[in-house]
C-alpha positions as CSV (number, residue, x, y, z in Angstrom):
1,M,-9.6,-13.9,-41.4
2,T,-7.9,-10.8,-42.8
3,Q,-4.4,-10.4,-41.5
4,T,-3.0,-7.1,-40.4
5,P,0.2,-6.1,-42.2
6,V,3.4,-6.7,-40.2
7,Q,4.3,-3.3,-38.7
8,G,7.4,-3.8,-36.5
9,E,11.0,-3.4,-37.6
10,R,12.8,-6.4,-39.0
11,I,15.0,-8.0,-36.3
12,G,16.1,-11.3,-37.8
13,M,15.3,-14.5,-39.7
14,V,14.2,-18.0,-38.7
15,L,17.3,-20.3,-38.3
16,G,17.8,-23.3,-40.5
17,T,20.2,-25.0,-38.1
18,E,17.6,-25.4,-35.3
19,D,14.3,-27.2,-35.5
20,A,11.4,-24.9,-36.2
21,T,8.0,-26.1,-35.1
22,P,4.5,-24.5,-34.8
23,V,5.1,-24.0,-31.1
24,T,8.7,-22.9,-30.8
25,F,11.6,-21.8,-33.1
26,W,14.9,-20.0,-33.1
27,F,15.9,-17.0,-35.1
28,A,19.2,-15.3,-35.9
29,V,19.2,-11.7,-34.8
30,A,20.1,-9.2,-37.5
31,P,23.2,-7.1,-37.2
32,G,22.5,-3.9,-35.4
33,A,19.2,-5.2,-33.9
34,S,18.6,-5.8,-30.2
35,V,16.5,-8.6,-28.9
36,S,15.9,-9.4,-25.2
37,M,13.8,-11.8,-23.3
38,D,10.1,-11.1,-23.1
39,D,10.1,-9.3,-26.5
40,L,7.0,-10.1,-28.5
41,V,7.6,-11.0,-32.2
42,V,5.7,-11.9,-35.3
43,V,6.7,-14.1,-38.3
44,A,4.9,-14.3,-41.6
45,T,5.2,-17.5,-43.7
46,R,3.2,-19.0,-46.5
47,K,1.7,-22.4,-47.1
48,P,2.5,-24.2,-50.4
49,G,-0.7,-22.8,-51.8
50,G,0.3,-19.2,-51.1
51,Q,-2.0,-18.6,-48.1
52,P,-0.3,-16.5,-45.4
53,V,0.2,-17.8,-41.8
54,H,1.3,-15.6,-39.0
55,F,3.2,-16.8,-35.9
56,Y,3.1,-14.6,-32.8
57,G,5.3,-15.4,-29.8
58,I,7.4,-14.3,-26.9
59,V,11.2,-14.5,-26.6
60,D,12.1,-16.8,-23.7
61,H,15.8,-17.3,-24.3
62,V,18.7,-15.4,-26.0
63,R,22.3,-16.4,-26.5
64,T,25.5,-15.4,-28.3
65,R,28.4,-17.6,-29.2
66,H,31.3,-17.8,-31.6
67,E,31.0,-19.7,-34.9
68,G,34.0,-21.1,-36.6
69,V,36.0,-22.1,-33.5
70,T,36.2,-25.4,-31.6
71,F,37.6,-24.9,-28.1
72,D,36.5,-22.7,-25.3
73,S,39.9,-21.1,-25.0
74,D,39.8,-20.0,-28.7
75,V,37.9,-16.9,-27.5
76,Q,41.3,-15.3,-26.5
77,D,42.7,-15.8,-30.0
78,V,39.6,-14.5,-31.6
79,V,39.7,-11.4,-29.6
80,A,43.4,-11.0,-30.3
81,G,42.6,-11.3,-34.1
82,L,44.6,-14.6,-34.4
83,L,41.6,-16.7,-35.3
84,P,38.7,-15.9,-37.7
85,A,35.3,-16.2,-36.2
86,S,31.9,-14.6,-36.2
87,V,29.4,-14.0,-33.4
88,S,26.1,-15.8,-33.6
89,Y,23.3,-13.9,-31.8
90,A,20.1,-16.0,-31.7
91,A,16.8,-16.0,-29.7
92,R,14.2,-18.7,-29.0
93,V,10.5,-18.0,-29.4
94,L,7.6,-19.6,-27.6
95,V,4.6,-19.3,-29.9
96,T,1.5,-17.7,-28.3
97,R,-0.8,-17.7,-31.3
98,V,-1.0,-19.0,-34.9
99,A,-3.4,-17.2,-37.2
100,P,-5.1,-18.7,-39.0
101,E,-4.8,-21.9,-37.0
102,N,-2.8,-23.9,-39.6
103,F,-0.1,-25.5,-37.5
104,I,2.6,-25.6,-40.1
105,P,6.2,-24.7,-39.0
106,P,7.8,-21.4,-40.1
107,Q,10.4,-21.7,-42.8
108,P,14.1,-21.0,-42.4
109,G,14.7,-17.5,-43.6
110,D,11.3,-16.1,-42.8
111,E,11.6,-12.6,-41.5
112,V,11.1,-11.9,-37.8
113,R,9.7,-8.6,-36.7
114,H,8.9,-6.9,-33.4
115,A,5.1,-7.1,-32.7
116,R,3.7,-3.6,-32.6
117,G,0.3,-2.1,-32.7
118,D,-2.3,-4.6,-34.1
119,D,0.4,-7.3,-34.2
120,L,0.8,-6.9,-30.5
121,R,-2.9,-7.1,-29.9
122,L,-3.0,-10.4,-31.9
123,A,0.1,-11.8,-30.1
124,L,-1.7,-11.2,-26.7
125,S,-5.1,-12.2,-28.0
126,A,-6.5,-8.7,-27.2
127,D,-8.8,-9.0,-30.2
128,K,-10.6,-11.8,-28.4
129,M,-11.1,-9.8,-25.3
130,K,-14.5,-8.0,-25.2
131,R,-13.6,-6.3,-22.0
132,S,-10.0,-5.8,-20.7
133,F,-8.1,-3.7,-18.2
134,P,-4.3,-3.0,-18.0
135,G,-2.3,-5.5,-16.2
136,G,1.1,-3.7,-16.4
137,L,3.6,-2.6,-18.9
138,L,5.9,-4.8,-21.1
139,A,9.6,-4.0,-21.3
140,D,9.1,-1.7,-24.2
141,G,6.3,0.3,-22.6
142,Q,3.4,-1.4,-24.3
143,V,0.4,-2.4,-22.2
144,L,-0.5,-6.0,-21.3
145,P,-4.3,-6.3,-21.4
146,I,-6.0,-8.7,-19.0
147,N,-9.3,-10.2,-20.0
148,Y,-11.9,-9.0,-17.5
149,Q,-14.3,-11.8,-18.3
150,F,-11.7,-14.2,-16.9
151,V,-11.6,-12.2,-13.7
152,N,-15.2,-11.2,-12.9
153,G,-16.6,-14.7,-13.2
154,E,-18.2,-14.5,-16.7
155,Q,-15.8,-17.0,-18.2
156,G,-13.5,-17.6,-15.2
157,G,-12.6,-16.0,-12.0
158,H,-10.1,-15.3,-9.2
159,I,-6.5,-14.2,-9.2
160,N,-3.7,-16.0,-7.4
161,I,-0.3,-14.3,-6.6
162,S,2.8,-16.2,-5.4
163,G,6.1,-14.9,-4.2
164,I,8.6,-14.3,-1.4
165,S,7.4,-12.0,1.3
166,G,8.8,-8.5,1.1
167,V,10.4,-9.0,-2.3
168,A,7.6,-10.2,-4.5
169,T,5.4,-7.1,-3.6
170,K,2.2,-9.3,-3.9
171,T,-0.1,-6.9,-2.1
172,S,1.2,-4.0,-4.1
173,Y,0.4,-5.7,-7.4
174,A,-3.1,-6.8,-6.1
175,L,-3.9,-3.2,-5.2
176,F,-2.6,-2.1,-8.6
177,L,-5.0,-4.6,-10.3
178,L,-7.9,-3.2,-8.2
179,H,-6.9,0.3,-9.2
180,A,-6.8,-0.7,-12.9
181,I,-10.2,-2.3,-12.6
182,F,-11.9,0.5,-10.7
183,R,-10.3,3.4,-12.7
184,G,-9.4,1.8,-16.1
185,G,-12.8,2.2,-17.7
186,V,-13.7,-1.5,-17.9
187,L,-16.6,-1.1,-15.4
188,E,-18.1,1.9,-17.3
189,D,-18.8,-0.3,-20.3
190,R,-21.8,-1.8,-18.5
191,N,-22.2,0.9,-15.8
192,E,-20.9,-1.4,-13.1
193,G,-18.7,1.1,-11.3
194,H,-21.2,1.7,-8.4
195,R,-21.8,-2.1,-8.1
196,T,-18.3,-3.3,-7.8
197,R,-16.7,-3.4,-4.4
198,A,-13.5,-4.6,-2.7
199,L,-12.8,-6.1,0.7
200,I,-9.2,-6.0,1.7
201,F,-7.7,-7.6,4.8
202,N,-4.7,-5.8,6.1
203,V,-2.5,-8.5,7.7
204,K,0.9,-6.7,7.9
205,G,1.6,-3.4,9.6
206,E,-0.6,-0.4,8.9
207,D,0.4,-0.1,5.2
208,L,-3.1,-0.2,3.9
209,L,-4.6,2.4,6.2
210,F,-3.7,5.2,3.8
211,L,-5.2,4.0,0.5
212,D,-7.3,7.1,0.3
213,Q,-4.3,9.5,0.7
214,P,-2.1,10.7,-2.2
215,N,1.5,9.5,-2.2
216,R,3.9,12.4,-2.2
217,E,6.7,10.3,-3.6
218,V,5.0,8.9,-6.7
219,E,5.7,11.8,-9.0
220,G,9.5,11.8,-8.4
221,V,9.8,8.0,-8.6
222,E,7.8,7.8,-11.8
223,R,9.9,10.6,-13.4
224,G,13.0,8.7,-12.6
225,V,11.7,5.5,-14.1
226,Q,10.5,7.2,-17.2
227,A,14.0,8.7,-17.8
228,A,15.8,5.4,-16.9
229,K,13.7,3.3,-19.3
230,N,13.4,6.0,-22.0
231,L,9.6,5.7,-22.0
232,P,7.6,8.0,-24.2
233,A,5.4,9.0,-21.3
234,G,4.9,8.3,-17.6
235,R,3.7,4.8,-16.7
236,Y,0.3,5.8,-15.4
237,E,-0.3,7.8,-18.6
238,L,0.8,4.8,-20.8
239,L,-1.6,2.5,-18.8
240,G,-4.4,5.0,-19.2
241,L,-4.8,5.2,-15.4
242,P,-5.0,8.3,-13.1
243,A,-2.2,8.6,-10.6
244,T,-4.7,9.1,-7.7
245,P,-5.5,7.2,-4.5
246,F,-8.5,5.0,-4.0
247,R,-11.9,6.6,-3.6
248,D,-14.8,5.9,-1.3
249,V,-12.8,3.9,1.3
250,Q,-13.8,2.8,4.8
251,F,-11.2,1.6,7.3
252,L,-12.2,-0.9,10.0
253,A,-9.9,-1.9,12.9
254,P,-10.4,-3.9,16.1
255,P,-10.9,-1.9,19.3
256,K,-8.4,-1.4,22.0
257,G,-8.7,-3.7,24.9
258,G,-10.7,-2.9,28.0
259,Q,-14.3,-2.4,28.8
260,G,-16.1,0.9,29.0
261,D,-18.3,3.2,27.0
262,V,-15.4,4.6,24.8
263,I,-14.5,2.3,21.9
264,V,-11.5,3.4,19.9
265,P,-9.7,1.7,17.1
266,D,-6.4,0.0,18.0
267,V,-4.2,1.8,15.4
268,E,-1.1,4.0,15.8
269,Q,-0.3,5.8,12.6
270,R,-3.7,7.2,11.6
271,S,-5.9,9.2,14.0
272,Q,-8.9,9.9,11.8
273,G,-11.1,8.0,9.5
274,V,-10.8,4.6,11.1
275,T,-13.9,2.9,12.7
276,P,-13.6,0.2,15.3
277,F,-15.6,-3.0,14.8
278,V,-17.0,-5.3,17.4
279,F,-19.4,-8.2,17.5
280,S,-22.1,-8.3,20.2
281,L,-22.2,-11.4,22.3
282,R,-25.7,-12.1,21.1
283,E,-24.5,-11.9,17.5
284,F,-21.7,-14.3,18.3
285,C,-24.2,-16.8,19.5
286,G,-27.1,-16.1,17.2
287,R,-25.1,-16.0,14.0
288,R,-23.3,-19.2,14.9
289,M,-19.7,-17.8,15.1
290,L,-18.4,-20.4,17.5
291,P,-16.8,-22.8,14.9
292,Y,-14.6,-20.0,13.7
293,V,-13.0,-19.8,17.1
294,F,-11.3,-23.0,16.2
295,P,-9.2,-22.2,13.0
296,D,-7.4,-25.5,13.0
297,G,-10.7,-27.4,12.8
298,S,-12.3,-29.6,15.5
299,G,-9.2,-31.7,16.0
300,S,-11.3,-34.9,16.5
301,L,-14.7,-36.2,15.7
302,N,-15.8,-36.0,19.3
303,L,-14.6,-32.5,19.7
304,G,-16.4,-31.5,16.5
305,F,-19.6,-33.0,17.8
306,V,-19.2,-30.9,21.0
307,I,-18.6,-27.7,19.0
308,G,-21.7,-28.4,16.9
309,N,-23.8,-29.0,19.9
310,M,-22.6,-25.9,21.7
311,E,-23.2,-23.9,18.5
312,E,-26.8,-25.0,18.5
313,K,-27.3,-24.4,22.2
314,L,-25.9,-20.9,22.0
315,A,-28.1,-20.0,19.0
316,R,-31.2,-21.0,20.9
317,L,-30.0,-19.1,23.9
318,A,-29.6,-15.9,21.8
319,A,-33.1,-16.2,20.2
320,G,-36.0,-14.1,21.3
321,D,-34.2,-10.9,22.2
322,D,-32.0,-8.3,20.6
323,A,-30.0,-7.0,23.5
324,P,-26.2,-7.2,23.0
325,Y,-25.8,-9.3,26.1
326,L,-27.3,-12.7,27.1
327,T,-29.3,-13.5,30.2
328,V,-29.5,-16.9,31.8
329,E,-31.5,-18.1,34.8
330,D,-29.9,-21.5,35.5
331,W,-26.5,-20.1,36.6
332,Q,-25.7,-18.8,40.0
333,P,-21.9,-18.2,39.8
334,D,-19.8,-18.2,42.9
335,T,-18.1,-15.1,44.3
336,E,-14.8,-15.7,42.5
337,V,-16.5,-15.8,39.1
338,L,-18.7,-12.9,40.0
339,L,-15.7,-10.7,40.7
340,S,-13.4,-12.0,37.9
341,E,-16.0,-11.6,35.2
342,N,-17.7,-8.5,36.7
343,L,-21.1,-10.2,36.4
344,R,-24.4,-8.4,37.0
345,F,-28.0,-9.5,37.4
346,D,-31.1,-8.0,35.7
347,E,-34.3,-7.0,37.5
348,M,-35.7,-10.5,37.3
349,G,-32.6,-11.9,39.0
350,K,-31.2,-13.5,35.9
351,T,-27.5,-13.6,35.4
352,R,-26.4,-11.2,32.7
353,I,-23.5,-12.4,30.5
354,E,-21.7,-9.4,29.0
355,T,-18.1,-10.6,28.3
356,F,-16.6,-13.4,26.3
357,G,-14.9,-14.7,29.4
358,A,-18.3,-14.9,31.2
359,L,-19.7,-16.9,28.3
360,V,-16.8,-19.3,28.6
361,S,-17.4,-19.6,32.4
362,Y,-21.1,-20.3,31.7
363,L,-20.2,-23.1,29.2
364,E,-17.7,-24.5,31.7
365,Y,-20.4,-24.6,34.3
366,K,-23.0,-26.3,32.0
367,L,-20.5,-28.9,30.8
368,L,-18.2,-29.6,33.8
369,E,-19.6,-28.1,37.1
370,Q,-23.4,-28.4,37.2
371,N,-24.9,-31.4,39.0
372,E,-21.8,-31.9,41.2
373,G,-19.4,-32.1,38.3
374,E,-21.5,-34.2,36.0
375,G,-22.7,-31.3,33.9
376,D,-26.2,-30.6,32.4
377,P,-27.2,-33.9,30.6
378,R,-28.9,-31.9,27.9
379,W,-25.7,-30.1,27.2
380,V,-23.2,-32.9,27.8
381,L,-25.0,-35.5,25.6
382,K,-22.9,-38.4,27.0
383,Q,-19.6,-36.9,25.8
384,N,-16.7,-37.9,28.0
385,Q,-15.1,-35.5,30.4
386,G,-11.8,-35.4,28.5
387,T,-13.4,-34.1,25.3
388,L,-15.4,-31.5,27.3
389,R,-12.3,-30.3,29.1
390,A,-10.4,-30.0,25.8
391,F,-13.3,-27.8,24.4
392,V,-13.2,-25.5,27.5
393,R,-9.4,-25.4,27.5
394,R,-9.4,-24.3,23.9
395,L,-11.9,-21.6,24.6
396,R,-9.8,-20.3,27.5
397,G,-6.8,-20.3,25.2
398,V,-8.4,-17.8,22.8
399,Q,-10.3,-15.8,25.4
400,K,-7.8,-13.0,25.7
401,H,-7.7,-12.6,21.9
402,L,-11.4,-12.5,21.4
403,S,-12.6,-10.6,24.4
404,P,-12.0,-7.2,22.8
405,L,-13.9,-8.3,19.7
406,V,-16.9,-10.1,21.2
407,R,-18.6,-7.9,23.8
408,G,-22.0,-7.7,25.5
409,D,-21.4,-4.5,27.5
410,L,-22.6,-2.4,24.6
411,T,-25.7,-0.3,24.1
412,P,-27.9,-1.3,21.2
413,A,-26.8,1.9,19.4
414,Q,-23.1,1.0,19.9
415,A,-23.8,-2.6,18.7
416,A,-25.3,-1.3,15.5
417,R,-22.7,1.5,15.0
418,Y,-19.7,-0.8,15.4
419,R,-21.0,-3.8,13.6
420,P,-18.7,-4.4,10.6
421,E,-20.6,-3.7,7.4
422,V,-18.4,-4.6,4.4
423,L,-21.1,-3.8,1.9
424,K,-21.9,-0.4,3.3
425,Q,-23.8,1.9,1.0
426,G,-21.6,4.5,-0.7
427,V,-18.4,2.6,0.0
428,Q,-16.4,1.0,-2.8
429,T,-13.4,-0.3,-0.8
430,T,-13.4,-1.7,2.7
431,V,-10.0,-2.3,4.5
432,V,-10.2,-4.5,7.6
433,D,-7.1,-4.1,9.7
434,I,-6.3,-7.3,11.6
435,H,-2.5,-7.1,11.8
436,K,-2.5,-6.5,15.6
437,L,-4.7,-9.5,16.4
438,G,-3.4,-12.8,17.4
439,A,-3.5,-15.7,14.9
440,H,-6.7,-17.1,16.3
441,A,-8.5,-13.7,16.3
442,Q,-7.3,-13.0,12.7
443,S,-8.7,-16.3,11.5
444,F,-12.0,-15.6,13.4
445,V,-12.5,-12.2,11.8
446,V,-11.6,-13.4,8.3
447,G,-13.8,-16.5,8.6
448,V,-16.8,-14.7,10.0
449,L,-16.7,-11.8,7.5
450,L,-16.2,-14.1,4.5
451,R,-19.0,-16.4,5.7
452,D,-21.4,-13.5,6.1
453,L,-20.4,-12.2,2.7
454,F,-20.9,-15.6,1.0
455,E,-24.3,-16.1,2.7
456,H,-25.4,-12.6,1.7
457,K,-24.5,-13.3,-1.9
458,E,-26.4,-16.7,-1.7
459,R,-29.5,-14.9,-0.5
460,Y,-29.5,-11.9,-2.9
461,G,-27.6,-13.3,-5.9
462,R,-25.1,-11.5,-8.1
463,Q,-26.3,-7.9,-7.7
464,D,-22.7,-6.7,-7.6
465,T,-19.1,-8.0,-7.8
466,V,-17.0,-8.1,-4.6
467,F,-13.2,-8.6,-4.9
468,V,-11.7,-10.1,-1.7
469,V,-8.0,-9.4,-1.2
470,L,-6.4,-11.9,1.2
471,D,-2.7,-12.5,1.8
472,E,-1.2,-15.5,3.6
473,L,-3.6,-18.0,2.1
474,N,-1.4,-20.8,3.3
475,K,-2.4,-19.9,6.9
476,Y,-6.2,-19.7,6.2
477,A,-6.5,-22.6,3.7
478,P,-3.5,-24.9,4.2
479,R,-3.2,-28.0,2.1
480,E,-3.5,-30.4,5.0
481,G,-6.4,-30.4,7.5
482,D,-9.9,-29.0,7.6
483,S,-11.4,-25.9,9.2
484,P,-14.5,-23.7,8.8
485,I,-12.5,-20.9,7.2
486,K,-11.0,-23.3,4.7
487,D,-14.4,-24.5,3.8
488,V,-15.6,-20.9,3.2
489,L,-12.6,-20.2,1.0
490,L,-13.2,-23.4,-0.9
491,D,-16.8,-22.3,-1.5
492,I,-15.6,-19.0,-2.8
493,A,-13.0,-20.6,-5.1
494,E,-15.5,-23.1,-6.5
495,R,-18.8,-21.3,-6.5
496,G,-18.0,-17.7,-5.7
497,R,-17.5,-16.5,-9.3
498,S,-21.1,-17.4,-10.1
499,L,-22.2,-15.3,-7.1
500,G,-19.9,-12.4,-7.9
501,I,-17.3,-13.0,-5.2
502,I,-13.8,-12.9,-6.7
503,L,-10.8,-14.0,-4.6
504,I,-7.5,-12.2,-5.1
505,G,-5.4,-14.5,-3.0
506,A,-1.7,-14.3,-2.2
507,Q,0.8,-16.5,-0.5
508,Q,4.5,-17.2,-0.3
509,T,4.2,-20.8,-1.4
510,A,1.4,-22.1,-3.5
511,S,2.5,-25.6,-2.8
512,E,1.2,-25.2,0.8
513,V,-2.2,-23.9,-0.2
514,E,-5.2,-26.1,-0.8
515,R,-5.0,-27.2,-4.5
516,R,-8.5,-26.5,-5.4
517,I,-8.2,-22.9,-4.4
518,V,-5.1,-22.3,-6.4
519,S,-6.3,-24.3,-9.5
520,N,-9.6,-22.4,-9.7
521,A,-7.7,-19.1,-10.2
522,A,-8.0,-18.1,-13.9
523,I,-5.2,-15.5,-13.6
524,R,-1.9,-16.7,-12.1
525,V,0.8,-14.2,-11.1
526,V,4.3,-15.0,-9.9
527,G,6.8,-12.6,-8.3
528,R,10.2,-13.5,-6.9
529,L,10.2,-17.2,-6.0
530,D,12.5,-19.4,-4.0
531,L,14.0,-21.6,-6.7
532,A,13.2,-24.8,-4.9
533,E,9.5,-23.7,-4.6
534,A,9.5,-22.8,-8.3
535,E,10.1,-26.5,-9.2
536,R,6.9,-27.6,-7.5
537,P,4.1,-28.9,-9.6
538,E,2.0,-25.8,-8.8
539,Y,4.2,-23.8,-11.1
540,R,4.2,-26.1,-14.1
541,F,2.2,-23.4,-16.0
542,L,5.6,-21.6,-16.2
543,P,8.0,-22.9,-18.9
544,Q,11.3,-24.0,-17.5
545,S,13.1,-20.8,-18.5
546,F,10.5,-18.7,-16.7
547,R,10.8,-20.8,-13.6
548,A,14.5,-20.1,-13.5
549,R,14.0,-16.4,-14.0
550,A,11.4,-16.3,-11.1
551,G,14.4,-16.5,-8.7
552,I,15.8,-13.2,-9.9
553,L,12.7,-11.1,-10.5
554,Q,13.0,-7.6,-8.9
555,P,10.3,-5.8,-6.9
556,G,7.8,-4.2,-9.2
557,T,7.9,-7.0,-11.9
558,M,5.6,-9.9,-12.2
559,L,5.0,-12.9,-14.5
560,V,1.3,-12.9,-15.5
561,S,-0.4,-16.0,-16.9
562,Q,-3.9,-15.8,-18.3
563,P,-6.1,-18.3,-20.3
564,D,-6.0,-16.2,-23.6
565,V,-2.2,-16.3,-23.7
566,P,-0.6,-19.8,-23.4
567,N,2.7,-18.4,-22.1
568,P,3.3,-16.0,-19.2
569,V,4.3,-12.5,-19.8
570,L,6.7,-10.3,-17.8
571,V,5.2,-6.9,-16.8
572,G,6.1,-4.0,-14.6
573,Y,3.7,-1.8,-12.8
574,P,4.0,1.8,-11.5
575,F,4.8,3.0,-8.0
576,P,1.7,3.3,-5.8
577,A,-0.2,6.6,-6.2
578,W,-1.6,6.0,-2.7
579,A,0.4,6.3,0.4
580,T,1.6,3.0,2.0
581,R,2.7,4.6,5.3
582,R,2.3,7.8,7.1
583,D,5.5,9.5,6.0
584,E,4.4,9.1,2.3
585,V,1.2,11.1,2.8
586,A,1.2,14.5,1.1
587,E,2.1,17.2,3.6
588,S,-1.0,19.2,3.0
589,V,-3.2,16.2,3.8
590,T,-1.2,15.5,7.0
591,V,-1.7,19.1,8.2
592,Q,-5.5,18.9,7.5
593,E,-5.7,15.6,9.3
594,T,-4.0,17.0,12.4
595,E,-6.4,20.0,12.4
596,D,-9.4,17.6,12.1
597,A,-8.1,15.5,15.0
598,G,-7.7,18.6,17.1
599,K,-11.3,19.7,16.4
600,D,-12.6,16.3,17.3
601,W,-10.6,16.3,20.6
602,L,-12.0,19.8,21.5
603,G,-15.5,18.8,20.4
604,L,-15.7,21.4,17.7
C-alpha cells in the first residue's frame, strides 16, 4: 500500500519517558503548538528494514506540569522566578489505525503531525467506505464521514443514541442524520432517493410538526458559530448539505375526541397540513390489534391465553364484510348499555357495534354475563372468572384512551381516507404525532404501525429502505418483561436490516433497554450522560476518558462510534434548518399558512 505523504503541521514528538505501544502513546507538544482533546494526529516511523509505518490516532488526554520541581507548593516559587523549572505539555493518543498493519510501536522522537486531507481520511478509515454521509464536524471544521453500508443494512444496521433528556439533543441529532442521508448525495449513487423513507414518531410536544418549514433563526445562529469558531465557511457548507427543511413530508395526528362526521387532528400549533388518523373497528379486529392494547404484556399465562383467544374470535367476527363497524346477532343489550354506548340495530335486527366501548361491552357480555353469568362456553374455554374479569378490567382501563383512535361510526370513504399510510406514494418522511395520547394509546399506535410495516416488508422484501425514528426506547422495549411491541422492536433490531427497516432509536438510559436492541446497533451515539449511567456496561465501547467527558458534553455535540473507527469521535452538528416550533417558522410562511386556513374555513 502506497502511503500518502504526511501533510499536517508538526506539533510534537513521541515521548521517551512514557511507554509507546501500537495502540497508545504520549507525545510532547512542540513550543508554540496547540493540541486539544479530539485532535486527529499521524506519526510516521520506520521498521528496522526501512519500511514506513504510519500510526493514526485521536488525542484523548492532554496535560501540563512543571518539570524540575518536587513539591506542589513549588509552583509559587517558579512563578516568582525563585526556582528554575520548565513546563511539560504532553498529550496521549489512542491509535485508530496502523497502516500497513505492522503492529510495532512508534519510536521516541518520531514526529507527530495533525492529520489533514488524505491523512484524515486514513485516520477515519474513509478510504474503506464505499458510500458515506457526513455525521458532523470535528473541532477543526473537518467532516466526520459515517459508513452508510453500516447504516442501511448492507454490512450492519441501526443507530442508537443515548443521553439526558433535554440536554443531549438526541432527536435533533437523529433528524440531522436523516437530513444528511436524504440530502448528502449518498442515495444518488445508486438512485435510491425515491426509495428511501423515514417514519418518525413525535413523542414530545409539537416540535416535529414543522419539519417542512424553514427555520428563520438558522442563518443568524450559524453566522455566530462560524465567527466564534473561526470556521472557513458555514457549517452546512462545510458538510456539503443544503440549509433547507425536509421535503415531501406528511403529518399524521390522532383525532380530537368525540363522535360525529367531522374528524379533525388534535393539534394546537399547526392548522394546515396535518391529517388525522383512525383505525376502523373492523380493522382493529380483523388485523389482530388486540394484543397491542396490553403494552405491559399479558401479565400471566392465563391472561395471555384469554387475549389470544379473544384475538382469534374477533378476527373471525370481522371476516366476511368490509364495513367499518361490526354487527352481531347474539347480543341484546339492556337499556343502560343501549343508552351509554349509543347502540343501533341494522335492518336485520342485528346489533351494530360502532365504538370501542361497545366492543368492550360485547366482550364483557360474552365472557361474564351470557348464560346467567357463566359466559359463552365457546368464548370462555374453561378460564376462571378472575382471569376473565382481569381481562375486561384492563380493557375498561384503556377504553377512554383508545376510543378516539378505534371507531366504527365512519363511512367507508372516511375509513379509507384516515387510515394511517406510512408508505404513501410521493411521501419521503412521515411524522406520526402521539405526544397527546396516554401511555397505553402511544404504545398501541407505535406497536400497530411498526407491526404493519414489518409484515409489509416481509411480504414484499427490500424494495426500499425505511428509517424508523423512535425516542424513549426504554418505555417500548424495557430490559425486563415481555410485550408485543417489544417483540416487534426485537424483530426489527435482529432481522430488520435484511428487510430494509433501520431503527434510529434513542433513550436516556441504554442500561434500561433490551440488550439485543442496543447491541444490534452498528452506530452508537452518546450525548450528555449521567456519570453513574456512563459507568454501566452498555457504555464500555467508550474509553474511560470519554465516559468521564460524557458528563460535560454541551448540546449540539455528540460522541459517535462506528465499526470502521475503533475509538469514538466528538462531533458537532449545525442548528436545524427546519423549524422546531411555530415561532421559528419564517414569517412569510406563517402568513401564507394563515391565508390558506382562512380559505379552507370559507370553503374557497
